[in-house]
C-alpha positions, 0 to 999 in steps of 0.5 A: 586370948587374943587373936587377930584374924586377917581375912578379906572374906566377910563370911569366912572371917565372920564364921571364924570369930564365932568359932573363936568366941565359943571356944573362950577367945577373943578376936579382932577381924581386919579384912585388908592386908594393908592395915595388918601390920599396924593392927599387930602392933596395936591389938598385941594379939597372942596369935595372928590368923593370916589369908594368904591372898589379901588387898593391900599387902600379901600373906608373904609380906605381912609374914616377912614384916611382922617378924621384925617385931612380933614373936607371936605364932602365925597361922595362914589360911591358904586355898591353894595347894603349893607347896613352893608358897608354903615353904616360903611362907615358913621361911618368912615366919609363919608357924602353920598352915591350914587349907580352906574351907576350915574345919572348927575343931581342927582350927581350934586345936592348931590355935591351942597346940601353937599357943602352948609351944609358943609359951614353951618356946618364947621364954626369955634367957634366964641367969646362967647355970651355976653347973660348971662347963669347961671346954679344953680346945687343945684335947677338944674335951668338955667337962662338965662338973668335972666330968668328961662328956663323950661328944661326937665332933659335930657335937663338939664343934656345936658346942664350941661355937656356942661357947665362943658367942656365950651370952649371944644369940646364934641363929640356924643360918649362923651355926650353918655357915660357921659349922658347915659352910653352907646357908641354912635351908629350912628343910634342914634339921642338923642343926637342931639334932646337934643342940637336941643331942647336946642337950642330952648329954648336958642333961639340960633336955627339960624346959627351962633350959639352964644351958642352952636355951632357945630364943624363939624365931631367933636361934640358941643362946649359951647361958653357961659361958 
């Protein structure tokens, strides 16, 4: 596993690289935010460790711009306890945070957890399931392999929206605007809860998903359109 360390403090970056190499990771250090995006493109890291305050380009800007092309996990290091900054970074694409000073065992544990999660979520859409899903929009009924599913109104609306966009990725923001008429808020888990409930009723709650798949950092897709 390759990890890119973007940190302008020479001692912190040196110690971080030493911790990671002792655990079997390969690492590369960049000490200027202005060089971070080019390094991500050329190094192809499995994970990025990103300092919040950097010369050249801030952690906020790096997150936002990197997410246009980079799908791997981004772990942000911060020396300040600022909830507003953390929420903003999550919206821009960070996956997790660690406060300085770093504790090596916690750092490694967080990295391993993020990489495990990334390997599960970052799955390319597979071919549609051969299970037959039928939606009767007149009676608002859904059948799976000929069996009527007992869905709530919110679950039906979620599935109907996905079916209207079958084979296309729909973001959480798209879902919120279509189903609730509001913009997506990071703290709002209603869309994820609907998807989770639907998967259980579709008997599709085990990875890899066969009917509703997750496309990392983008949204959801109905494969059984």
